[in-house]
Residue, then its C-alpha position, 0 to 999 in steps of 0.5 A: m501458465a501466466g509468468m508472475a514476478c516481483l521486480r525489486i529496484c535498489i541502490e547498491h551504496g545506500a538505503r532508500s532513506v538517502t540521496l545518491d548523487g542527486v538521485t532521491p528515492a522519489k526519483i527512483d520510483k518516478v523513473a521506474s514507474g514511468y518506464i514500466d507503465v510504458n514498456w510493460r504493455a497490455p495484455r501484460r499487467h504490473g502493479r507497484v506494491g511498494a517503494g521500488a517494488y513491482v509485481l509483473i505479470d505476462p499471461s502468454a509466458a511461463t516466465l519472464d524473458g531475461e534479455e528484456l529485463r537486461r535491457m530494462a536494467a540498462e535504460l533504468q541506470v541511464h536514465l537515473f545515473g547517466t552513462q558514468g554509473q558503475q552498477d549503481l542500480c541493483m535490480l532483482t526478479f523473483e519468480g515462484d508461487e503466488e505467496q512467495v513472489l508476495k513475500f518477496t515485495t516486502l523483503p528489506e533492501e539490505e537483504l536484497l543487497a546482501m543476495r547481490s553480493g552472494g552472502e546471507p540472507p538468501p533468497p526464497e526457493g523459487r527463481t531469483r535472478l540478479v539483472s544488470q545492464d550487462g546481463v542476468r545471473e541466477l541466484a541459488p536459493w540457499g533457504s527461506t528464512p532471511r538471517v537479518s530479519a531473524q536477527q532484527a526480531k530478536a534484538e528488538d521488542a515489538a512496540p505496542v499497539r497505540l490506537g486512536w479514533r479520528g473522524v471521517y468527514s463527508l464534504p457534500t453533506q458537511r457532516f461527520e458520517a463515521t470514524q476510523i480507528q488508526p494506530f499511531q507511534k510515539p516519536g522514536e518508535p518503530e513501524p511494523q516490519a513483519d506481515a504478521d505484525f501488520t495483521n496482528r495490529d489490525l486485528i487488535a483494532l478490529d476487536r476494539a472497534v467491534a467492542a465500541q460498536e456494540g456499546d453504541p448502536r448508533l456508531r458507524a466505524w471503519v478499521g484498516v485492513r492491509l491488503w497483503s494480509v488477506a492476499r497471503g496463505g496463513l495470514r488469509e485463513t487468520c483474518a477470515e476466521r476473524f472477520a466471519a466472528i464479527p456480530t451481525s449486528v455490527r457488520e451493517r456499521l463496519g467498513a473495511m479500509v484496505y490499505d497498501a493497495p497498488r496502482d493496479l490491483p493484482f489479480s490474485t488480491i480480487g478474489p480474496l477481497r470479494d471472498v474474505v473481506q466483502p461478506h463480512f463488512a458494509r463497505v469496502g474502501l481502498s486507501v492508496n498512495d498513488p494518485g494514478f490509481n487505475v479505477q477503470a480496472l477496479p471491478e464492479a461493485l468491490a469498493f465503496c470508495v478510494i481514498f488518496q492517502l497523502p505523502e509526507e512531502d512538502e505542500k506543493a508536491r501534495l497539492l499537485k498529487a491531490h490534484r492529479f488524483l482528483s482529475a480523474r473524478s469522471q471516471y470515478v463517477g462513471r463507476k460508482v465510486r467515491m473518492g477522498l483524500g486522507g492525511v489533510k493537514a493544509p487549508r489549501e488541501l481541503e479547499l482543493a478537495h472541496k473544489m474538485g468534488a471529493h466525497i470524503v476527507k480525513g486527517p489532522l485538519i479535519s479532526a483531532l485524533f481522540a481516545t474515544p470514537v467520533a459520533e456522528q454530527a454535523l459541522p460546517l466546513t468553515e468550523l473544522p477541525l473537530r477538536t473536542 
């Protein structure tokens, strides 16, 4: 049986939203991703599934090697903080069944730090190990319901689901070929935290899109589907039931944009994408946050397109990451997968996408966010964005 684990990396003295001794969250992810890419070699597999969160798979071992994990922690500590750091790096691994491993990828950083200090909330049932440059310590599974999450859920009412429509533009045809329904928050409103909240939001959007398409037989639309909603038991069954109820007349005009896809799709997500999503939608797209997405490992005919979602960073960083993503165009052409950029908001980003052969673009510079769906229509590139 292959060893499968989640590796979480966080900072002892503060949340990932702050800078510690010049080490930013972005640097942590860059250093850790680069280190794992180099050291976790084939036939072993890995994938980044969130900030400081990685799924590691070793097909030749039942469990991960503690000594190798210790060396990894020691080397990352030095790479990030030099030789003066005193346990600034907090690294935990969790091994258990697939559903619990994937759940561990989403635990808030405060809970991970609480586990390290020996307080609650406890780690889930399975094997949780605290890894440092000095050694590996196994933590006892005190239970499975994190107290912090429960308190937050009671303290905060869920924000209302707000939805809008944005046009999806084809660069080769210079035409809006579809519309995508997407959630948005007003300033100060929190993003969903629990897996069930993401799923609920996506299913509300799905219902709205289906109703719009039933009212307009010409409308082509995309809806968002979170990867982990269809990969995990319980939520997967809920999604499967709702997807199966999509009217046949709508399916041929409805696409699923699967978001939160890591650099390497975990093997455990391939089956759900094929069995739960693909049969009920005309097209399946992947929305990725990593410009180095491994399209070569993408199963044939699984995805119609891969969209790189530009990060909320300065324009220079966005352009560099867009260039890196689009530089792999020949690989995408070879696998017959279209590529595009999401979140486009600057003219140079649009110019780069056009110059480097992207097929699809969307974002504030392409289309405003409307209360009603965007109809198919031609619009020259020079006249973007669509505002009425």
